DSSP file (Angstrom, degrees, kcal/mol; ACC not computed):
  #  RESIDUE AA STRUCTURE BP1 BP2  ACC     N-H-->O    O-->H-N    N-H-->O    O-->H-N    TCO  KAPPA ALPHA  PHI   PSI    X-CA   Y-CA   Z-CA
    1    1 A X              0   0    0      0, 0.0     2,-0.6     0, 0.0    13,-0.2   0.000 360.0 360.0 360.0 136.4  -11.3   -9.3   95.3
    2    2 A X  E     -A   13   0A   0     11,-2.9    11,-2.1    59,-0.1     2,-0.5  -0.896 360.0-167.3 -96.7 123.7  -11.0  -12.8   94.1
    3    3 A X  E     -A   12   0A   0     -2,-0.6     2,-0.5     9,-0.2     9,-0.2  -0.959   9.7-178.6-120.5 123.4  -14.1  -14.7   95.2
    4    4 A X  E     -A   11   0A   0      7,-2.5     7,-2.7    -2,-0.5     2,-0.4  -0.984  11.4-156.0-121.4 127.3  -14.4  -18.5   95.0
    5    5 A X  E     +A   10   0A   0     -2,-0.5     2,-0.2     5,-0.2     5,-0.2  -0.866  21.2 160.8-104.7 136.0  -17.6  -20.3   96.0
    6    6 A X        -     0   0    0      3,-2.5     3,-0.2    -2,-0.4    59,-0.0  -0.771  57.5 -84.8-137.4-176.8  -17.6  -23.9   97.1
    7    7 A X  S    S+     0   0    0     -2,-0.2     3,-0.1     1,-0.2    -2,-0.0   0.729 126.7  54.2 -66.9 -20.4  -19.9  -26.2   99.1
    8    8 A X  S    S-     0   0    0      1,-0.3     2,-0.3     0, 0.0    -1,-0.2   0.841 121.6 -89.8 -80.1 -35.4  -18.4  -24.9  102.3
    9    9 A X        -     0   0    0     -3,-0.2    -3,-2.5     2,-0.0     2,-0.4  -0.985  57.3 -39.6 155.2-160.5  -19.0  -21.3  101.6
   10   10 A X  E     -A    5   0A   0     -2,-0.3     2,-0.5    -5,-0.2    -5,-0.2  -0.855  42.9-163.2-106.1 133.7  -17.4  -18.2   99.9
   11   11 A X  E     -A    4   0A   0     -7,-2.7    -7,-2.5    -2,-0.4     2,-0.4  -0.963   5.5-170.1-116.2 130.9  -13.7  -17.4  100.2
   12   12 A X  E     +A    3   0A   0     -2,-0.5     2,-0.4    -9,-0.2    -9,-0.2  -0.980   6.9 176.2-122.8 131.7  -12.4  -14.0   99.3
   13   13 A X  E     -A    2   0A   0    -11,-2.1   -11,-2.9    -2,-0.4    -2,-0.0  -0.992  37.1-102.5-131.8 141.0   -8.8  -13.0   99.0
   14   14 A X     >  -     0   0    0     -2,-0.4     4,-1.6   -13,-0.2     3,-0.2  -0.247  19.4-129.0 -66.4 148.1   -7.5   -9.6   97.9
   15   15 A X  H  > S+     0   0    0      1,-0.2     4,-2.7     2,-0.2     5,-0.2   0.848 107.6  60.5 -63.9 -34.7   -6.3   -9.1   94.4
   16   16 A X  H  > S+     0   0    0      2,-0.2     4,-2.3     1,-0.2    -1,-0.2   0.881 102.7  50.9 -61.6 -39.7   -3.1   -7.6   95.7
   17   17 A X  H  > S+     0   0    0     -3,-0.2     4,-2.4     2,-0.2    -1,-0.2   0.945 112.9  45.3 -63.5 -48.1   -2.2  -10.7   97.6
   18   18 A X  H  X S+     0   0    0     -4,-1.6     4,-2.8     1,-0.2     5,-0.3   0.929 113.1  49.8 -61.7 -45.6   -2.6  -12.9   94.5
   19   19 A X  H  X S+     0   0    0     -4,-2.7     4,-2.6     1,-0.2    -1,-0.2   0.907 112.8  46.7 -62.3 -41.9   -0.8  -10.5   92.2
   20   20 A X  H  X S+     0   0    0     -4,-2.3     4,-2.2    -5,-0.2    -1,-0.2   0.905 113.2  49.6 -65.8 -41.5    2.2  -10.3   94.7
   21   21 A X  H  X S+     0   0    0     -4,-2.4     4,-1.9     2,-0.2    -2,-0.2   0.932 116.1  41.4 -62.2 -47.8    2.3  -14.1   95.1
   22   22 A X  H  X S+     0   0    0     -4,-2.8     4,-2.5     2,-0.2     5,-0.2   0.903 113.3  53.7 -68.5 -42.2    2.2  -14.7   91.4
   23   23 A X  H  X S+     0   0    0     -4,-2.6     4,-2.4    -5,-0.3    -2,-0.2   0.903 110.4  46.1 -61.0 -42.9    4.6  -11.9   90.6
   24   24 A X  H  X S+     0   0    0     -4,-2.2     4,-1.5     2,-0.2    -1,-0.2   0.906 112.2  51.0 -66.7 -41.1    7.2  -13.3   93.0
   25   25 A X  H  < S+     0   0    0     -4,-1.9     4,-0.3    -5,-0.2    -2,-0.2   0.913 114.6  43.2 -63.2 -42.4    6.9  -16.8   91.8
   26   26 A X  H >< S+     0   0    0     -4,-2.5     3,-1.2     1,-0.2    -2,-0.2   0.897 111.4  53.6 -71.2 -40.2    7.3  -15.8   88.1
   27   27 A X  H 3< S+     0   0    0     -4,-2.4    -1,-0.2     1,-0.3    -2,-0.2   0.780 102.2  59.8 -66.5 -26.8   10.2  -13.4   88.8
   28   28 A X  T 3< S+     0   0    0     -4,-1.5    -1,-0.3    -5,-0.2    -2,-0.2   0.602  83.1 104.9 -77.8 -11.1   12.1  -16.1   90.6
   29   29 A X  S X  S-     0   0    0     -3,-1.2     3,-1.5    -4,-0.3     2,-0.1  -0.422  83.8 -99.3 -72.9 145.6   12.2  -18.4   87.5
   30   30 A X  T 3  S+     0   0    0      1,-0.2    -1,-0.1    -2,-0.1     3,-0.1  -0.389 106.1  22.9 -63.2 135.8   15.5  -18.7   85.6
   31   31 A X  T 3  S+     0   0    0      1,-0.3    45,-2.4    -2,-0.1     2,-0.7   0.266  85.7 123.9  92.9 -11.2   15.6  -16.5   82.5
   32   32 A X  E <   -B   75   0B   0     -3,-1.5    -1,-0.3    43,-0.2    43,-0.2  -0.753  34.1-179.2 -86.4 116.3   13.0  -13.9   83.7
   33   33 A X  E     -     0   0B   0     41,-2.5     2,-0.3    -2,-0.7    42,-0.2   0.756  59.8 -46.8 -85.9 -27.1   14.6  -10.5   83.5
   34   34 A X  E     -B   74   0B   0     40,-1.7    40,-2.8    -8,-0.1     2,-0.4  -0.978  58.1 -83.7 175.9 179.9   11.6   -8.6   84.8
   35   35 A X  E     -B   73   0B   0     -2,-0.3     2,-0.3    38,-0.2    38,-0.3  -0.840  36.7-134.3-108.6 147.2    7.9   -8.1   84.6
   36   36 A X        -     0   0    0     36,-2.5    36,-0.3    -2,-0.4     2,-0.2  -0.754  24.4-106.4-101.9 146.3    6.3   -5.8   82.0
   37   37 A X        -     0   0    0     -2,-0.3    19,-0.1    19,-0.1     3,-0.1  -0.501  31.0-176.3 -70.1 136.4    3.5   -3.2   82.8
   38   38 A X        +     0   0    0     -2,-0.2     2,-0.3     1,-0.1    -1,-0.1   0.678  63.6  35.9-107.7 -23.8    0.1   -4.3   81.5
   39   39 A X  S  > S-     0   0    0      1,-0.1     4,-1.9     0, 0.0     5,-0.1  -0.879  80.5-114.6-128.1 159.6   -2.0   -1.3   82.3
   40   40 A X  H  > S+     0   0    0     -2,-0.3     4,-2.3     1,-0.2     5,-0.2   0.851 116.6  57.5 -60.6 -33.2   -1.5    2.5   82.3
   41   41 A X  H  > S+     0   0    0      1,-0.2     4,-2.4     2,-0.2    -1,-0.2   0.921 106.6  47.6 -64.2 -43.2   -2.0    2.5   86.1
   42   42 A X  H  > S+     0   0    0      1,-0.2     4,-2.4     2,-0.2    -1,-0.2   0.878 110.0  54.0 -64.7 -36.3    0.8    0.0   86.5
   43   43 A X  H  X S+     0   0    0     -4,-1.9     4,-1.8     2,-0.2    -2,-0.2   0.908 110.0  45.9 -63.0 -42.8    3.0    2.2   84.2
   44   44 A X  H  X S+     0   0    0     -4,-2.3     4,-2.1     2,-0.2     5,-0.2   0.914 112.7  50.3 -66.9 -43.1    2.4    5.3   86.3
   45   45 A X  H  X S+     0   0    0     -4,-2.4     4,-2.3     1,-0.2    -2,-0.2   0.903 109.6  51.6 -60.4 -40.7    3.1    3.4   89.5
   46   46 A X  H  < S+     0   0    0     -4,-2.4    -1,-0.2     1,-0.2    -2,-0.2   0.874 110.2  48.6 -65.5 -37.2    6.3    2.0   88.1
   47   47 A X  H  < S+     0   0    0     -4,-1.8    -1,-0.2     1,-0.2    -2,-0.2   0.877 115.7  43.3 -69.6 -37.4    7.5    5.5   87.1
   48   48 A X  H  < S+     0   0    0     -4,-2.1     2,-0.4    -5,-0.1    -2,-0.2   0.809 108.0  67.1 -78.2 -30.4    6.7    7.0   90.5
   49   49 A X     <  -     0   0    0     -4,-2.3     4,-0.1    -5,-0.2     0, 0.0  -0.738  63.9-157.4 -95.8 138.6    8.1    4.1   92.5
   50   50 A X  S    S+     0   0    0     -2,-0.4     2,-0.2     2,-0.1    -1,-0.1   0.730  75.3  69.9 -82.8 -23.1   11.8    3.4   92.5
   51   51 A X  S    S-     0   0    0      1,-0.1     2,-0.3     0, 0.0    -2,-0.1  -0.532  94.8 -96.8 -93.6 159.3   11.3   -0.3   93.5
   52   52 A X        -     0   0    0     -2,-0.2     2,-0.4     1,-0.0    -1,-0.1  -0.562  38.3-131.4 -70.7 137.4    9.9   -3.1   91.5
   53   53 A X    >   -     0   0    0     -2,-0.3     3,-1.3     1,-0.1   -18,-0.1  -0.771   4.1-140.5 -91.5 134.8    6.2   -3.7   92.2
   54   54 A X  T 3  S+     0   0    0     -2,-0.4   -31,-0.2     1,-0.3    -1,-0.1   0.757 101.0  50.7 -67.7 -22.7    5.3   -7.3   92.9
   55   55 A X  T >  S+     0   0    0    -32,-0.1     3,-1.6   -33,-0.1    -1,-0.3   0.394  79.2 125.1 -95.4   5.0    2.0   -7.0   91.0
   56   56 A X  T <  S+     0   0    0     -3,-1.3   -19,-0.1     1,-0.3   -20,-0.1  -0.455  81.4   8.0 -67.1 129.2    3.5   -5.5   87.9
   57   57 A X  T 3  S+     0   0    0      1,-0.2    15,-2.3    -2,-0.2     2,-0.4   0.618 104.4 116.5  79.2  13.8    2.6   -7.5   84.8
   58   58 A X  E <   +C   71   0B   0     -3,-1.6     2,-0.4    13,-0.2    -1,-0.2  -0.945  35.9 177.1-121.3 134.8    0.1   -9.7   86.6
   59   59 A X  E     -C   70   0B   0     11,-2.2    11,-3.0    -2,-0.4     2,-0.4  -0.981   7.2-175.7-134.3 124.4   -3.6  -10.1   86.1
   60   60 A X  E     +C   69   0B   0     -2,-0.4     2,-0.3     9,-0.2     9,-0.2  -0.971   9.4 164.4-121.7 132.1   -5.6  -12.6   88.1
   61   61 A X  E     -C   68   0B   0      7,-2.2     7,-3.1    -2,-0.4     2,-0.5  -0.976  32.6-122.5-144.0 158.8   -9.3  -13.3   87.6
   62   62 A X  E     +C   67   0B   0     -2,-0.3     2,-0.4     5,-0.2     5,-0.2  -0.889  27.0 177.4-105.5 126.6  -11.8  -15.9   88.5
   63   63 A X  E >  S-C   66   0B   0      3,-3.2     3,-1.4    -2,-0.5    42,-0.1  -0.966  71.6 -17.7-131.4 115.1  -13.8  -17.7   85.8
   64   64 A X  T 3  S-     0   0    0     -2,-0.4     3,-0.1     1,-0.3    -1,-0.1   0.828 126.5 -51.8  63.0  33.5  -16.2  -20.5   86.7
   65   65 A X  T 3  S+     0   0    0      1,-0.3    38,-0.4   -62,-0.2     2,-0.3   0.469 122.7  92.7  83.7   0.7  -14.7  -21.1   90.1
   66   66 A X  E <  S-C   63   0B   0     -3,-1.4    -3,-3.2    36,-0.1     2,-0.3  -0.880  76.1-109.4-124.3 159.2  -11.1  -21.4   88.9
   67   67 A X  E     -Cd  62 104B   0     36,-2.5    38,-2.3    -2,-0.3    39,-1.5  -0.665  19.2-163.0 -92.1 141.0   -8.4  -18.9   88.5
   68   68 A X  E     -Cd  61 106B   0     -7,-3.1    -7,-2.2    -2,-0.3     2,-0.5  -0.994  13.4-164.2-118.7 125.4   -7.0  -17.6   85.2
   69   69 A X  E     -Cd  60 107B   0     37,-2.6    39,-3.4    -2,-0.5     2,-0.5  -0.940   7.7-165.3-118.7 128.1   -3.7  -15.8   85.4
   70   70 A X  E     -Cd  59 108B   0    -11,-3.0   -11,-2.2    -2,-0.5     2,-0.4  -0.952   9.6-172.1-111.2 129.5   -2.1  -13.6   82.8
   71   71 A X  E     -Cd  58 109B   0     37,-2.9    39,-3.3    -2,-0.5     2,-0.5  -0.976  12.5-162.6-123.7 134.6    1.6  -12.7   83.1
   72   72 A X  E     + d   0 110B   0    -15,-2.3   -36,-2.5    -2,-0.4     2,-0.3  -0.967  26.4 174.9-115.7 114.7    3.6  -10.2   81.0
   73   73 A X  E     -Bd  35 111B   0     37,-2.7    39,-2.8    -2,-0.5    40,-0.8  -0.748  32.0-140.7-121.8 163.7    7.3  -10.9   81.3
   74   74 A X  E     -Bd  34 113B   0    -40,-2.8   -41,-2.5    -2,-0.3   -40,-1.7  -0.997  28.5-153.9-119.5 127.9   10.7   -9.7   79.9
   75   75 A X  E     -Bd  32 114B   0     38,-2.3    40,-2.3    -2,-0.4     2,-0.3  -0.611  20.4-102.6-104.2 162.0   13.2  -12.5   79.3
   76   76 A X  E >   - d   0 115B   0    -45,-2.4     3,-1.3    38,-0.2    40,-0.2  -0.644  46.5-103.6 -80.1 136.1   17.0  -12.6   79.2
   77   77 A X  T 3  S+     0   0    0     38,-2.5    40,-0.2    -2,-0.3     3,-0.1  -0.342 100.9  26.0 -62.0 135.5   18.4  -12.7   75.7
   78   78 A X  T 3  S+     0   0    0      1,-0.3     2,-0.2    38,-0.1    -1,-0.2   0.429  90.4 117.2  95.8   0.8   19.7  -16.1   74.6
   79   79 A X  S <  S-     0   0    0     -3,-1.3     2,-0.8   -48,-0.1    -1,-0.3  -0.654  76.7 -96.3-100.3 160.0   17.6  -18.4   76.7
   80   80 A X     >  -     0   0    0     -2,-0.2     4,-2.0     1,-0.2     5,-0.1  -0.630  33.1-163.3 -76.1 109.9   15.1  -20.9   75.5
   81   81 A X  H  > S+     0   0    0     -2,-0.8     4,-2.7     1,-0.2     5,-0.2   0.882  86.0  55.0 -66.0 -39.8   11.8  -19.1   75.7
   82   82 A X  H  > S+     0   0    0      1,-0.2     4,-2.1     2,-0.2    -1,-0.2   0.899 109.7  47.3 -61.3 -40.5    9.7  -22.3   75.5
   83   83 A X  H  > S+     0   0    0      2,-0.2     4,-2.2     1,-0.2    -1,-0.2   0.896 112.1  50.0 -67.7 -40.2   11.5  -23.8   78.5
   84   84 A X  H  X S+     0   0    0     -4,-2.0     4,-2.6     2,-0.2    -2,-0.2   0.938 111.4  48.2 -62.9 -46.7   11.1  -20.6   80.5
   85   85 A X  H  X S+     0   0    0     -4,-2.7     4,-2.5     1,-0.2    -2,-0.2   0.907 111.6  49.6 -62.5 -42.9    7.4  -20.4   79.8
   86   86 A X  H  X S+     0   0    0     -4,-2.1     4,-2.1    -5,-0.2    -1,-0.2   0.907 111.9  49.1 -62.3 -41.6    6.9  -24.0   80.8
   87   87 A X  H  X S+     0   0    0     -4,-2.2     4,-2.6     2,-0.2    -2,-0.2   0.910 111.5  49.1 -63.6 -43.5    8.8  -23.5   84.0
   88   88 A X  H  X S+     0   0    0     -4,-2.6     4,-2.9     2,-0.2     5,-0.3   0.926 110.0  51.1 -62.6 -45.8    6.8  -20.3   84.8
   89   89 A X  H  X S+     0   0    0     -4,-2.5     4,-2.2     1,-0.2     5,-0.2   0.932 113.9  43.9 -58.7 -47.4    3.5  -22.1   84.2
   90   90 A X  H  X S+     0   0    0     -4,-2.1     4,-2.3    -5,-0.2    -1,-0.2   0.920 116.4  46.0 -65.3 -44.0    4.3  -25.0   86.5
   91   91 A X  H  X S+     0   0    0     -4,-2.6     4,-2.7     2,-0.2    -2,-0.2   0.913 114.3  46.7 -68.2 -42.3    5.8  -22.9   89.3
   92   92 A X  H  X S+     0   0    0     -4,-2.9     4,-2.5    -5,-0.2     5,-0.3   0.929 113.5  48.7 -66.1 -44.7    3.0  -20.3   89.3
   93   93 A X  H  X S+     0   0    0     -4,-2.2     4,-2.3    -5,-0.3     5,-0.2   0.938 115.1  44.8 -60.0 -47.3    0.3  -23.1   89.3
   94   94 A X  H  X S+     0   0    0     -4,-2.3     4,-2.4    -5,-0.2     5,-0.2   0.927 113.8  49.6 -63.0 -46.1    2.0  -25.0   92.1
   95   95 A X  H  X S+     0   0    0     -4,-2.7     4,-2.4     1,-0.2     5,-0.2   0.918 113.8  44.3 -61.5 -46.2    2.6  -21.9   94.2
   96   96 A X  H  X>S+     0   0    0     -4,-2.5     4,-2.4     1,-0.2     5,-0.7   0.922 114.9  47.7 -67.4 -43.9   -0.9  -20.6   94.0
   97   97 A X  H  X5S+     0   0    0     -4,-2.3     4,-1.1    -5,-0.3    -1,-0.2   0.870 115.4  45.7 -67.1 -35.2   -2.6  -23.9   94.6
   98   98 A X  H  <5S+     0   0    0     -4,-2.4    -2,-0.2    -5,-0.2    -1,-0.2   0.903 117.4  42.6 -71.9 -41.2   -0.3  -24.6   97.6
   99   99 A X  H  <5S+     0   0    0     -4,-2.4    -2,-0.2    -5,-0.2    -3,-0.2   0.842 133.8  14.7 -75.4 -33.9   -0.7  -21.2   99.1
  100  100 A X  H  <5S-     0   0    0     -4,-2.4    -3,-0.2    -5,-0.2    -2,-0.2   0.695  85.4-129.4-116.8 -25.7   -4.5  -20.7   98.6
  101  101 A X     << +     0   0    0     -4,-1.1     2,-0.3    -5,-0.7    -4,-0.2   0.475  63.5 134.9  82.6   1.8   -6.0  -24.1   97.8
  102  102 A X        -     0   0    0     -6,-0.5    -1,-0.3     1,-0.1     2,-0.3  -0.635  59.2-116.3 -84.7 142.5   -7.7  -22.6   94.7
  103  103 A X        -     0   0    0    -38,-0.4   -36,-2.5    -2,-0.3     2,-0.6  -0.571  20.8-141.8 -77.4 138.5   -7.6  -24.4   91.4
  104  104 A X  E     -d   67   0B   0     -2,-0.3   -36,-0.2   -38,-0.2     3,-0.1  -0.908  16.5-175.9-103.8 117.8   -5.8  -22.7   88.6
  105  105 A X  E     -     0   0B   0    -38,-2.3     2,-0.3    -2,-0.6   -37,-0.2   0.911  66.0  -1.7 -77.4 -45.0   -7.5  -23.2   85.3
  106  106 A X  E     -d   68   0B   0    -39,-1.5   -37,-2.6     2,-0.0     2,-0.5  -0.999  48.3-158.4-153.4 142.1   -5.0  -21.5   83.0
  107  107 A X  E     -d   69   0B   0     -2,-0.3     2,-0.5   -39,-0.2   -37,-0.2  -0.972  16.7-165.0-122.5 113.5   -1.7  -19.5   83.1
  108  108 A X  E     -d   70   0B   0    -39,-3.4   -37,-2.9    -2,-0.5     2,-0.5  -0.875   3.0-164.6-100.3 125.2   -1.1  -17.3   80.1
  109  109 A X  E     -d   71   0B   0     -2,-0.5     2,-0.5   -39,-0.2   -37,-0.2  -0.951   2.9-169.3-114.3 123.2    2.4  -16.1   79.7
  110  110 A X  E     -d   72   0B   0    -39,-3.3   -37,-2.7    -2,-0.5     2,-0.8  -0.954  14.0-147.4-112.5 122.2    3.1  -13.2   77.3
  111  111 A X  E     +d   73   0B   0     -2,-0.5   -37,-0.2   -39,-0.2     3,-0.1  -0.805  21.2 175.1 -89.9 110.2    6.8  -12.4   76.4
  112  112 A X  E     -     0   0B   0    -39,-2.8     2,-0.3    -2,-0.8   -38,-0.2   0.572  56.9 -18.6 -94.4 -11.2    6.8   -8.6   75.9
  113  113 A X  E     -d   74   0B   0    -40,-0.8   -38,-2.3     2,-0.0     2,-0.3  -0.992  54.5-114.7-177.5 173.0   10.5   -8.1   75.4
  114  114 A X  E     -d   75   0B   0     -2,-0.3     2,-0.4   -40,-0.2   -38,-0.2  -0.945  21.4-163.2-126.3 149.8   14.1   -9.2   75.7
  115  115 A X  E     -d   76   0B   0    -40,-2.3   -38,-2.5    -2,-0.3     2,-0.4  -0.996  13.4-137.8-134.3 136.1   16.9   -7.8   77.8
  116  116 A X              0   0    0     -2,-0.4   -38,-0.1   -40,-0.2   -40,-0.0  -0.761 360.0 360.0 -91.9 139.7   20.6   -8.3   77.6
  117  117 A X              0   0    0     -2,-0.4    -1,-0.1   -40,-0.2   -41,-0.0   0.375 360.0 360.0-127.5 360.0   22.5   -8.7   80.8
């Protein structure tokens, strides 16, 4: 659960919702070939499931009332990685703030591999 406290009260949203929201936003960006598994649990789920999991490669946590998002991606060979990362950061921050109203402190993007298509 992601828990944010404000002067109005406490808001809780499930980690699965955030991970799916962020995963879809990042996967839709140009040049992103896929998401990489970050934990052994995600690796096992990916092997057992035939479909892509929306929370694969995503970690969301709350620090000081703001969200910190870690993304592990695989990019398409031959594209400008700096441009892709900048696009992902902007799109994920905008999507999360629009959908939830929570402030995003930081979006960390880790490029774990390249794929030729």
